[in-house]
C-alpha positions in Angstrom: -25.7 16.3 -42.0 -22.9 17.0 -39.0 -24.5 17.9 -35.7 -23.6 19.7 -33.1 -23.8 19.0 -29.7 -23.2 23.2 -28.6 -19.8 25.0 -28.4 -17.6 23.1 -26.3 -15.9 26.6 -24.2 -14.5 26.1 -20.3 -14.6 29.0 -18.5 -10.8 29.5 -17.6 -11.7 28.0 -13.7 -13.2 24.7 -15.0 -9.7 25.4 -17.2 -7.5 25.6 -13.8 -9.7 22.2 -11.8 -9.6 19.2 -15.2 -5.6 21.1 -14.8 -5.1 20.6 -11.7 -7.8 17.5 -11.1 -4.8 15.4 -14.0 -2.2 16.3 -12.0 -3.6 14.9 -8.9 -2.9 10.7 -10.9 -4.7 12.4 -13.7 -7.7 12.1 -12.0 -9.7 14.0 -14.2 -8.1 12.7 -17.7 -8.9 9.1 -15.9 -12.9 10.5 -15.9 -13.6 11.8 -18.6 -12.2 8.4 -21.0 -15.9 6.1 -20.0 -17.4 9.7 -20.7 -15.1 10.0 -24.0 -16.0 6.2 -24.3 -19.9 6.9 -25.0 -19.5 9.8 -26.7 -17.1 7.0 -29.7 -20.2 5.0 -29.4 -22.1 7.4 -30.8 -20.2 8.3 -33.2 -18.7 11.6 -32.3 -15.6 11.6 -31.2 -12.6 8.6 -31.9 -11.0 7.8 -29.4 -6.8 7.9 -29.4 -5.2 4.4 -28.1 -3.7 5.8 -24.9 -7.9 6.4 -24.6 -8.8 2.6 -25.4 -5.4 1.4 -23.7 -6.7 3.6 -20.0 -9.8 2.2 -21.1 -9.2 -1.9 -21.5 -7.2 -1.3 -18.2 -10.9 0.5 -16.4 -12.8 -2.7 -17.4 -10.1 -4.8 -16.0 -10.7 -3.2 -13.0 -13.7 -4.7 -11.4 -15.5 -2.5 -15.1 -14.7 0.8 -13.7 -14.4 1.6 -17.4 -17.4 -0.3 -18.8 -20.3 0.8 -15.7 -19.1 4.1 -15.6 -19.4 4.2 -19.4 -23.2 2.9 -19.1 -23.7 5.7 -16.9 -23.8 8.1 -19.7 -24.9 6.1 -22.3 -28.4 6.2 -20.6 -28.1 9.8 -20.0 -27.5 10.9 -23.9 -30.4 7.8 -24.6 -32.4 10.2 -22.6 -31.3 13.3 -24.4 -34.6 14.5 -26.9 -33.4 17.5 -29.2 -36.2 20.2 -29.7 -38.7 19.7 -31.9 -38.8 21.2 -36.2 -34.5 21.4 -34.4 -32.4 21.2 -38.2 -29.5 18.0 -37.7 -30.8 16.9 -34.9 -34.0 14.5 -34.2 -35.5 13.3 -31.3 -35.9 9.9 -30.0 
């Protein structure tokens, strides 16, 4: 049974600020990559070739990608689904 984290929709204001953040040297895009890596290790998303490439470069730069991913994985490991939620298990 597939699991779902929610709707994942962004508001128009969030989309605007994400684009503005990407224009500034891709800061928003690069901040998203360690989060996607953590999600991929839970089997929730798949990284693109470019995302894998940039993640490796982030790790070469003093491990910044890895350290960011660890924080996200720790937060995700502390998420507990409500009891009785179909398709979800508690940790």
